[in-house]
MARLUM-676417 format. One record per atom (N, C-alpha, C): residue number from 1; x, y, z. Coordinates in pm, 1 decimal. Example, Ala and Ser with C-alpha at 12.3 -4.5 7.8 and 13.67 -1.06 7.14 Angstrom:
PT resi        u        v        w
PT    1   1319.0   -569.0    780.0
PT    1   1230.0   -450.0    780.0
PT    1   1320.0   -330.0    780.0
PT    2   1285.0   -225.0    708.0
PT    2   1367.0   -106.0    714.0
PT    2   1290.0      3.0    787.0
REM end
This chain:
PT resi        u        v        w
PT    1   3433.3  17535.0   2100.1
PT    1   3401.5  17384.7   2094.8
PT    1   3478.9  17319.8   2158.2
PT    2   3439.6  17199.9   2269.6
PT    2   3565.6  17134.8   2315.5
PT    2   3569.9  16952.0   2230.8
PT    3   3603.4  16846.0   2272.9
PT    3   3593.1  16742.6   2197.3
PT    3   3490.4  16687.5   2179.4
PT    4   3432.6  16705.8   2300.9
PT    4   3274.3  16647.0   2294.0
PT    4   3173.8  16691.3   2186.4
PT    5   3239.3  16804.8   2153.9
PT    5   3122.2  16918.7   2053.1
PT    5   3174.9  16818.0   1900.9
PT    6   3267.3  16870.3   1899.4
PT    6   3390.4  16798.1   1790.3
PT    6   3279.0  16655.0   1746.7
PT    7   3278.9  16558.8   1828.8
PT    7   3252.8  16467.8   1813.0
PT    7   3123.2  16467.1   1785.0
PT    8   3045.1  16539.2   1842.7
PT    8   2928.0  16558.1   1849.4
PT    8   2849.2  16567.4   1656.6
PT    9   2953.6  16692.0   1636.9
PT    9   2957.1  16758.3   1474.8
PT    9   2944.3  16654.8   1427.3
PT   10   3068.1  16581.7   1388.1
PT   10   3064.5  16478.1   1341.4
PT   10   2955.5  16371.6   1276.8
PT   11   2898.5  16313.3   1390.7
PT   11   2776.2  16218.6   1433.4
PT   11   2686.8  16261.4   1366.9
PT   12   2677.5  16385.0   1428.1
PT   12   2544.6  16448.5   1310.4
PT   12   2542.0  16499.3   1162.3
PT   13   2684.0  16532.9   1160.6
PT   13   2714.9  16483.9   1012.7
PT   13   2666.7  16357.1    949.2
PT   14   2732.3  16242.0   1023.7
PT   14   2677.8  16115.1    958.3
PT   14   2516.3  16068.3    947.6
PT   15   2510.8  16145.8   1042.0
PT   15   2309.8  16095.2   1036.5
PT   15   2302.6  16170.6    934.2
PT   16   2310.8  16292.0    868.1
PT   16   2267.4  16369.8    786.5
PT   16   2322.1  16307.8    643.8
PT   17   2382.1  16257.5    657.4
PT   17   2468.5  16232.0    496.1
PT   17   2364.7  16038.1    494.5
PT   18   2391.4  16017.6    579.4
PT   18   2247.6  15892.1    544.4
PT   18   2143.2  15928.1    503.4
PT   19   2085.8  16032.0    558.0
PT   19   1962.2  16037.1    508.8
PT   19   1938.8  16110.3    354.1
PT   20   1996.3  16210.3    332.3
PT   20   2076.1  16194.5    182.0
PT   20   2077.2  16068.2    118.8
PT   21   2142.1  15987.2    144.5
PT   21   2174.3  15842.2    106.1
PT   21   2042.5  15813.4     78.5
PT   22   1951.2  15756.3    199.3
PT   22   1856.8  15718.9    197.0
PT   22   1702.9  15719.8    111.3
PT   23   1707.6  15870.4    140.0
PT   23   1608.5  15934.6     19.6
PT   23   1602.2  15905.7   -115.5
PT   24   1499.8  15872.5   -123.6
PT   24   1421.6  15820.4   -261.8
PT   24   1440.3  15678.9   -324.5
PT   25   1636.1  15597.5   -234.6
PT   25   1600.9  15472.6   -261.3
PT   25   1503.8  15332.9   -252.2
PT   26   1501.2  15307.1   -394.4
PT   26   1368.5  15170.6   -303.1
PT   26   1449.2  15054.2   -247.6
PT   27   1319.5  14959.9   -238.4
PT   27   1390.3  14827.6   -117.1
PT   27   1497.7  14775.6   -211.2
PT   28   1439.4  14772.1   -347.6
PT   28   1566.5  14710.2   -452.3
PT   28   1722.7  14771.5   -462.5
PT   29   1728.2  14901.0   -474.8
PT   29   1782.1  14972.9   -488.0
PT   29   1917.6  14966.5   -398.0
PT   30   1808.5  14932.7   -229.6
PT   30   1907.9  14967.9   -109.3
PT   30   1996.6  14795.5    -89.2
PT   31   1945.1  14705.7   -161.0
PT   31   2029.1  14569.4   -152.6
PT   31   2089.9  14576.1   -278.9
PT   32   2123.1  14668.4   -349.6
PT   32   2184.9  14615.2   -490.8
PT   32   2290.5  14622.4   -470.8
PT   33   2401.2  14580.2   -488.3
PT   33   2557.7  14553.2   -461.8
PT   33   2585.2  14627.9   -629.8
PT   34   2684.9  14741.9   -649.0
PT   34   2716.8  14818.6   -751.3
PT   34   2770.6  14725.6   -866.3
PT   35   2858.7  14643.8   -754.5
PT   35   2929.1  14535.4   -852.4
PT   35   2943.7  14427.9   -764.7
PT   36   2961.7  14280.4   -816.7
PT   36   2953.3  14180.4   -761.9
PT   36   3039.3  14165.0   -633.7
PT   37   3048.8  14153.0   -514.5
PT   37   3140.2  14159.0   -409.0
PT   37   3121.0  14286.9   -357.1
PT   38   3068.2  14351.1   -366.9
PT   38   3077.1  14483.8   -279.6
PT   38   2949.9  14528.0   -159.8
PT   39   2961.0  14607.2    -98.7
PT   39   2887.4  14635.5     -9.4
PT   39   2739.3  14698.4    -43.8
PT   40   2635.6  14633.4    -33.7
PT   40   2496.7  14722.7      3.1
PT   40   2460.4  14863.7     55.9
PT   41   2386.7  14968.7     10.6
PT   41   2332.9  15102.5     58.6
PT   41   2320.1  15054.3    184.7
PT   42   2219.9  14942.0    196.6
PT   42   2133.7  14861.5    330.0
PT   42   2259.0  14861.4    468.4
PT   43   2372.0  14773.2    385.8
PT   43   2425.2  14678.6    511.0
PT   43   2510.9  14734.7    582.8
PT   44   2557.0  14873.9    440.3
PT   44   2663.5  14978.2    497.2
PT   44   2600.9  15058.7    612.2
PT   45   2467.7  15133.6    582.8
PT   45   2388.9  15228.9    715.7
PT   45   2384.4  15133.8    797.6
PT   46   2361.7  15006.5    836.7
PT   46   2300.8  14895.0    910.6
PT   46   2402.4  14877.0    978.4
PT   47   2539.6  14853.3    926.0
PT   47   2731.1  14818.8    997.7
PT   47   2699.3  14975.1   1041.8
PT   48   2711.4  15092.4    996.7
PT   48   2773.1  15187.9   1077.1
PT   48   2705.7  15241.2   1191.4
PT   49   2551.4  15219.2   1190.2
PT   49   2497.6  15231.2   1301.8
PT   49   2463.3  15124.2   1414.5
PT   50   2546.0  15008.5   1336.7
PT   50   2540.2  14886.4   1470.9
PT   50   2716.7  14882.5   1516.2
PT   51   2773.7  14952.7   1447.8
PT   51   2893.8  14984.5   1511.7
PT   51   2900.0  15078.1   1635.6
PT   52   2867.3  15195.4   1566.4
PT   52   2837.9  15299.5   1677.4
PT   52   2760.2  15238.9   1778.7
PT   53   2660.1  15180.4   1765.3
PT   53   2631.3  15101.6   1897.8
PT   53   2677.0  15046.5   1982.5
PT   54   2715.7  14928.8   1950.3
PT   54   2793.0  14836.2   2015.2
PT   54   2914.6  14905.0   2063.2
PT   55   2999.3  14978.0   2026.6
PT   55   3110.3  15084.4   2049.9
PT   55   3050.3  15132.4   2205.2
PT   56   2963.4  15263.2   2143.4
PT   56   2933.2  15338.5   2263.2
PT   56   2838.2  15260.4   2392.4
PT   57   2788.4  15194.6   2336.1
PT   57   2692.9  15085.0   2433.5
PT   57   2841.7  15036.8   2566.9
PT   58   2956.4  15010.9   2464.2
PT   58   3081.9  14922.9   2571.5
PT   58   3138.0  15035.0   2651.8
PT   59   3186.1  15180.9   2574.6
PT   59   3194.1  15229.4   2666.8
PT   59   3094.3  15305.4   2781.8
PT   60   3013.9  15295.5   2734.6
PT   60   2933.4  15327.7   2815.4
PT   60   2890.6  15294.4   2974.1
PT   61   2888.5  15126.0   2914.0
PT   61   2909.8  15055.9   3014.5
PT   61   2695.4  15005.5   3050.7
PT   62   2654.0  15012.0   2901.9
PT   62   2513.8  15006.4   2921.6
PT   62   2451.2  14894.3   2795.2
PT   63   2332.2  14867.9   2794.4
PT   63   2288.3  14802.3   2709.6
PT   63   2235.0  14859.1   2547.9
PT   64   2292.9  14739.9   2442.4
PT   64   2232.6  14841.1   2328.5
PT   64   2113.9  14891.0   2240.6
PT   65   2126.8  15003.2   2189.7
PT   65   1998.9  14976.6   2138.4
PT   65   1951.5  14892.8   2072.7
PT   66   2006.3  14798.8   2007.9
PT   66   1977.4  14711.6   1872.1
PT   66   1871.4  14614.3   1958.1
PT   67   1918.8  14525.6   2120.5
PT   67   1882.5  14453.9   2164.6
PT   67   1770.8  14500.6   2265.9
PT   68   1745.8  14662.7   2300.6
PT   68   1654.3  14688.5   2388.2
PT   68   1526.6  14739.3   2348.8
PT   69   1431.8  14734.3   2436.8
PT   69   1330.7  14752.0   2410.9
PT   69   1328.1  14924.6   2331.2
PT   70   1243.0  14889.0   2195.9
PT   70   1234.6  15026.7   2177.8
PT   70   1153.7  15138.7   2210.8
PT   71   1203.3  15264.7   2227.4
PT   71   1131.0  15355.1   2297.0
PT   71    949.4  15331.0   2243.8
PT   72    883.6  15420.0   2290.6
PT   72    759.2  15372.8   2241.8
PT   72    667.8  15304.4   2173.0
PT   73    748.6  15159.5   2189.1
PT   73    643.5  15054.6   2096.6
PT   73    571.6  14997.8   2208.4
PT   74    547.4  15044.4   2315.9
PT   74    412.8  14972.5   2399.5
PT   74    474.3  14874.6   2505.3
PT   75    597.8  14826.7   2508.6
PT   75    629.2  14688.7   2546.1
PT   75    580.2  14564.0   2437.8
PT   76    624.3  14458.2   2503.5
PT   76    606.3  14334.3   2413.8
PT   76    744.4  14291.2   2375.9
PT   77    846.4  14341.6   2389.0
PT   77    937.5  14282.1   2401.1
PT   77   1003.7  14341.0   2243.1
PT   78    972.1  14446.4   2196.1
PT   78   1008.0  14521.7   2056.0
PT   78   1167.2  14582.9   2074.0
PT   79   1222.9  14503.6   1977.7
PT   79   1330.7  14558.5   1978.8
PT   79   1382.1  14583.6   1784.4
PT   80   1504.7  14707.9   1823.1
PT   80   1569.1  14675.9   1690.2
PT   80   1594.4  14543.0   1585.4
PT   81   1609.4  14506.2   1676.1
PT   81   1655.1  14359.5   1643.5
PT   81   1561.6  14255.0   1552.9
PT   82   1448.9  14308.0   1660.3
PT   82   1345.3  14183.6   1617.9
PT   82   1268.8  14254.9   1523.1
PT   83   1292.6  14398.2   1529.0
PT   83   1244.1  14540.2   1354.1
PT   83   1286.1  14440.1   1213.9
PT   84   1391.3  14442.3   1273.5
PT   84   1537.0  14395.9   1099.4
PT   84   1438.5  14243.2   1060.0
PT   85   1426.4  14204.0   1170.0
PT   85   1454.1  14036.0   1091.3
PT   85   1578.1  13937.8   1056.4
PT   86   1696.6  13977.3   1099.6
PT   86   1794.1  13939.9    996.3
PT   86   1839.1  13826.8   1045.4
PT   87   1866.7  13706.6    921.1
PT   87   1923.8  13588.2   1005.8
PT   87   2054.6  13578.1   1055.7
PT   88   2090.6  13695.4   1160.5
PT   88   2170.9  13709.5   1199.8
PT   88   2183.7  13719.7   1312.6
PT   89   2305.6  13641.3   1384.6
PT   89   2275.2  13659.7   1543.1
PT   89   2289.3  13846.0   1615.7
PT   90   2267.2  13847.1   1712.0
PT   90   2261.5  13983.8   1742.4
PT   90   2321.1  14085.3   1781.6
PT   91   2438.4  13963.6   1809.8
PT   91   2537.9  14068.3   1854.1
PT   91   2667.5  14104.6   1705.4
PT   92   2610.2  14047.6   1624.9
PT   92   2672.0  14063.5   1497.0
PT   92   2665.8  14227.1   1465.5
PT   93   2798.2  14276.2   1435.2
PT   93   2825.0  14366.8   1361.2
PT   93   2839.0  14430.2   1232.8
PT   94   2926.0  14283.6   1161.0
PT   94   2916.3  14341.7   1003.4
PT   94   3097.6  14326.7   1000.7
PT   95   3139.0  14314.7   1078.1
PT   95   3287.3  14309.9   1047.5
PT   95   3313.3  14149.9   1080.2
PT   96   3397.5  14172.2    901.1
PT   96   3440.7  14025.3    845.2
PT   96   3320.5  13974.8    757.7
PT   97   3198.9  13998.7    748.0
PT   97   3093.6  13957.4    663.9
PT   97   3153.3  13950.9    527.3
PT   98   3071.2  13804.5    422.7
PT   98   3108.3  13799.2    321.4
PT   98   3002.7  13847.3    252.6
PT   99   2975.9  13783.6     99.7
PT   99   2899.0  13857.4      2.1
PT   99   2735.8  13785.4     74.2
PT  100   2735.4  13683.6    126.3
PT  100   2645.5  13619.7    114.9
PT  100   2566.5  13711.7    279.1
PT  101   2648.9  13736.7    357.6
PT  101   2633.3  13821.6    463.0
PT  101   2569.8  13887.0    473.5
PT  102   2612.4  13996.1    346.0
PT  102   2591.2  14155.1    321.0
PT  102   2468.3  14148.6    239.5
PT  103   2461.5  14048.7    184.4
PT  103   2329.9  14036.1    119.8
PT  103   2166.8  14011.4    196.6
PT  104   2239.6  13928.0    349.0
PT  104   2128.2  13906.3    343.1
PT  104   2067.7  14042.6    461.8
PT  105   2145.5  14143.6    452.0
PT  105   2074.7  14217.6    561.0
PT  105   2002.7  14305.7    457.5
PT  106   1866.3  14358.7    491.5
PT  106   1742.8  14348.5    371.1
PT  106   1671.3  14421.5    525.8
PT  107   1641.6  14586.6    455.2
PT  107   1579.8  14670.4    512.9
PT  107   1555.1  14760.7    483.7
PT  108   1419.3  14828.5    484.3
PT  108   1338.7  14949.1    395.5
PT  108   1413.5  15056.4    442.5
PT  109   1449.7  15205.3    365.5
PT  109   1494.9  15307.4    432.2
PT  109   1412.0  15372.5    594.4
PT  110   1328.0  15345.5    571.7
PT  110   1272.9  15426.9    724.6
PT  110   1324.6  15350.0    843.6
PT  111   1292.5  15202.3    841.5
PT  111   1379.4  15106.0    940.6
PT  111   1503.8  15163.7    960.4
PT  112   1608.5  15154.2    874.8
PT  112   1734.6  15219.6    894.8
PT  112   1735.4  15329.5    908.3
PT  113   1658.2  15421.2    880.6
PT  113   1696.4  15546.5   1030.9
PT  113   1642.6  15582.9   1099.0
PT  114   1509.9  15514.9   1129.4
PT  114   1477.5  15487.2   1247.2
PT  114   1568.1  15422.0   1354.3
PT  115   1647.6  15331.7   1306.5
PT  115   1732.5  15291.9   1373.6
PT  115   1884.3  15361.7   1408.6
PT  116   1928.1  15404.1   1333.2
PT  116   2005.7  15483.8   1331.6
PT  116   1990.3  15633.6   1397.1
PT  117   1883.2  15639.2   1410.7
PT  117   1826.6  15777.4   1460.5
PT  117   1777.4  15747.0   1626.9
PT  118   1804.0  15615.8   1629.1
PT  118   1766.4  15604.7   1805.5
PT  118   1933.0  15583.6   1834.9
PT  119   1991.9  15513.5   1786.1
PT  119   2175.5  15508.1   1817.0
PT  119   2213.4  15654.0   1840.5
PT  120   2193.0  15757.0   1709.2
PT  120   2190.7  15855.7   1729.2
PT  120   2189.7  15935.8   1879.5
PT  121   2035.5  15904.1   1867.9
PT  121   2026.0  15987.2   2006.6
PT  121   2074.1  15987.0   2139.8
PT  122   2078.7  15814.8   2195.8
PT  122   2154.6  15725.4   2233.3
PT  122   2303.5  15761.7   2269.4
PT  123   2412.1  15808.6   2187.1
PT  123   2495.3  15864.7   2126.9
PT  123   2528.5  16003.4   2202.0
PT  124   2440.4  16083.5   2146.0
PT  124   2435.2  16238.4   2171.4
PT  124   2398.7  16235.8   2389.0
PT  125   2289.0  16143.8   2390.5
PT  125   2287.4  16169.6   2540.0
PT  125   2417.5  16112.0   2599.9
PT  126   2480.7  16040.9   2577.2
PT  126   2630.8  16009.0   2628.5
PT  126   2729.2  16117.9   2605.2
PT  127   2745.9  16146.0   2507.0
PT  127   2817.5  16246.4   2438.7
PT  127   2802.4  16427.8   2603.4
PT  128   2681.6  16400.5   2555.3
PT  128   2659.3  16562.8   2636.7
PT  128   2659.5  16556.2   2748.4
PT  129   2653.5  16406.6   2856.0
PT  129   2707.3  16392.9   3014.1
PT  129   2862.6  16360.4   3022.8
PT  130   2977.9  16418.1   2910.0
PT  130   3092.9  16354.4   2907.7
PT  130   3205.0  16492.5   2928.7
PT  131   3274.0  16523.3   3013.5
PT  131   3328.1  16604.8   3019.7
PT  131   3458.5  16617.7   2947.4
PT  132   3561.4  16692.7   2913.0
PT  132   3629.6  16669.6   2836.1
PT  132   3775.2  16592.1   2871.8
PT  133   3809.3  16615.8   3015.7
PT  133   3889.3  16547.7   3095.8
PT  133   3830.5  16394.7   3059.8
PT  134   3721.3  16302.0   3048.4
PT  134   3677.6  16200.3   3059.9
PT  134   3716.4  16100.2   2962.5
PT  135   3762.3  16189.8   2834.9
PT  135   3849.1  16096.3   2731.1
PT  135   3918.9  16062.4   2721.6
PT  136   4000.2  16109.3   2814.3
PT  136   4149.4  16013.1   2853.8
PT  136   4118.1  15897.3   2910.8
PT  137   4010.6  15877.9   2963.1
PT  137   4018.5  15720.1   3034.8
PT  137   4042.8  15643.3   2970.5
PT  138   4077.4  15501.9   3008.0
PT  138   4155.4  15373.1   2912.1
PT  138   4063.4  15310.3   2932.1
PT  139   3965.1  15276.5   2785.7
PT  139   3841.1  15168.7   2822.4
PT  139   3907.0  15071.0   2720.3
PT  140   4008.7  15042.5   2669.1
PT  140   4095.2  14940.3   2602.5
PT  140   4227.1  14890.4   2650.0
PT  141   4273.6  14814.8   2683.0
PT  141   4407.6  14764.6   2742.6
PT  141   4485.8  14665.8   2645.2
PT  142   4421.6  14618.4   2544.6
PT  142   4444.1  14478.2   2469.9
PT  142   4574.5  14595.5   2332.7
PT  143   4575.0  14715.2   2354.3
PT  143   4616.3  14756.7   2210.5
PT  143   4770.7  14844.3   2329.2
PT  144   4827.6  14853.3   2214.2
PT  144   4983.6  14887.2   2307.7
PT  144   4963.0  15037.8   2165.3
PT  145   4958.1  15166.4   2209.0
PT  145   4929.3  15225.0   2335.9
PT  145   4770.4  15156.6   2404.4
PT  146   4749.4  15134.8   2523.5
PT  146   4611.7  15120.0   2507.6
PT  146   4507.2  15268.3   2476.8
PT  147   4357.5  15195.5   2474.5
PT  147   4274.7  15274.2   2375.0
PT  147   4186.5  15378.5   2485.8
PT  148   4215.2  15510.4   2464.8
PT  148   4148.5  15589.4   2533.1
PT  148   3974.4  15611.7   2471.8
PT  149   3902.7  15680.6   2614.0
PT  149   3777.1  15684.8   2528.6
PT  149   3788.5  15777.3   2402.9
PT  150   3845.0  15868.1   2393.4
PT  150   3866.0  15982.2   2298.9
PT  150   3903.0  15902.4   2178.0
PT  151   3965.5  15842.8   2173.7
PT  151   4071.6  15761.1   2068.2
PT  151   3932.2  15632.9   1995.0
PT  152   3863.7  15602.9   2094.3
PT  152   3748.7  15512.2   2058.5
PT  152   3644.0  15569.1   1971.8
PT  153   3594.6  15665.2   2059.4
PT  153   3480.4  15758.5   1989.6
PT  153   3575.8  15811.9   1852.7
PT  154   3682.5  15880.2   1850.9
PT  154   3754.0  15930.8   1726.6
PT  154   3736.4  15819.6   1624.1
PT  155   3757.1  15711.3   1646.4
PT  155   3745.6  15582.3   1564.6
PT  155   3651.0  15565.2   1517.2
PT  156   3491.7  15523.7   1635.6
PT  156   3397.5  15508.3   1569.5
PT  156   3331.3  15609.4   1448.2
PT  157   3386.2  15808.2   1497.9
PT  157   3319.4  15805.0   1432.3
PT  157   3418.4  15809.3   1242.2
PT  158   3571.7  15788.7   1275.8
PT  158   3588.9  15774.6   1138.7
PT  158   3518.6  15652.5   1056.4
PT  159   3521.9  15543.0   1093.4
PT  159   3422.7  15412.7   1071.7
PT  159   3306.4  15482.8   1014.4
PT  160   3223.7  15531.6   1057.2
PT  160   3058.3  15607.0   1018.9
PT  160   3105.4  15681.6    924.8
PT  161   3153.9  15796.1    945.7
PT  161   3175.3  15853.1    831.0
PT  161   3229.7  15817.1    669.6
PT  162   3296.0  15708.1    706.4
PT  162   3382.4  15650.3    543.7
PT  162   3236.3  15515.0    531.2
PT  163   3156.0  15536.5    619.5
PT  163   3034.4  15430.9    555.7
PT  163   2964.3  15505.2    527.2
PT  164   2917.6  15602.7    596.1
PT  164   2845.4  15704.8    552.3
PT  164   2829.7  15765.7    392.8
PT  165   2980.2  15834.1    358.9
PT  165   3038.2  15837.6    220.6
PT  165   2973.1  15744.9    105.7
PT  166   3054.3  15635.7    142.6
PT  166   3065.8  15508.9     68.1
PT  166   2869.0  15532.9     23.7
PT  167   2789.1  15514.4    116.7
PT  167   2685.1  15495.1     87.0
PT  167   2635.6  15584.2     30.7
PT  168   2647.1  15741.5     17.5
PT  168   2623.0  15855.8    -28.2
PT  168   2690.7  15799.1   -217.0
PT  169   2794.1  15828.4   -187.7
PT  169   2847.3  15724.0   -311.9
PT  169   2736.0  15636.0   -430.0
PT  170   2704.6  15520.6   -366.1
PT  170   2641.2  15420.6   -383.3
PT  170   2498.2  15483.8   -441.9
PT  171   2449.6  15526.2   -354.4
PT  171   2286.5  15560.1   -377.5
PT  171   2316.1  15662.8   -511.1
PT  172   2401.2  15752.9   -510.9
PT  172   2388.4  15855.0   -627.1
PT  172   2432.3  15765.6   -779.5
PT  173   2520.3  15659.4   -771.9
PT  173   2518.6  15543.2   -898.7
PT  173   2403.0  15506.6   -900.1
PT  174   2312.9  15457.0   -771.0
PT  174   2198.3  15360.7   -844.6
PT  174   2124.3  15453.9   -879.3
PT  175   2063.9  15617.5   -872.0
PT  175   1965.8  15667.6   -861.4
PT  175   1984.6  15706.4  -1034.0
PT  176   2088.1  15681.9  -1056.5
PT  176   2147.3  15721.8  -1218.4
PT  176   2126.5  15624.8  -1281.9
PT  177   2104.7  15509.0  -1253.2
PT  177   2073.5  15374.8  -1310.6
PT  177   1943.0  15340.1  -1372.7
REM end
């Protein structure tokens, strides 16, 4: 197994953990914080998908899934951003959100699952086209040491795994209430 296959396996796990977390939750449960000031399941899933979408689009030199026409939507400018219809700018990914912004992320499980699925498919296609050597390419010189593609993708995976685990935990608690 090479490094891109390890990254793919990890991102597959994110998708699978999120799917289990979303199963059976009501729209109210998705948007209920466990404690005042904590993140909701809906925000956690939206955020992890937005981070993956934003960061992979950047290193791939492509548009984000969030603002691109949805595949199979039949035209009309239908995008994931329009489907979610959040009171946020399209470039938001959730970093630094206050509680009001977290609670503004309201979406049913099928929409969250669909967006993450589209992001996962695009990321998988990108990873499939990478050679292990390309992971050494510098993608961000604003850090010391400069960030390579491998480090950036590992960072995305780590962030997504953390948030998927948080969503799974919160979903488990919410199901017991």
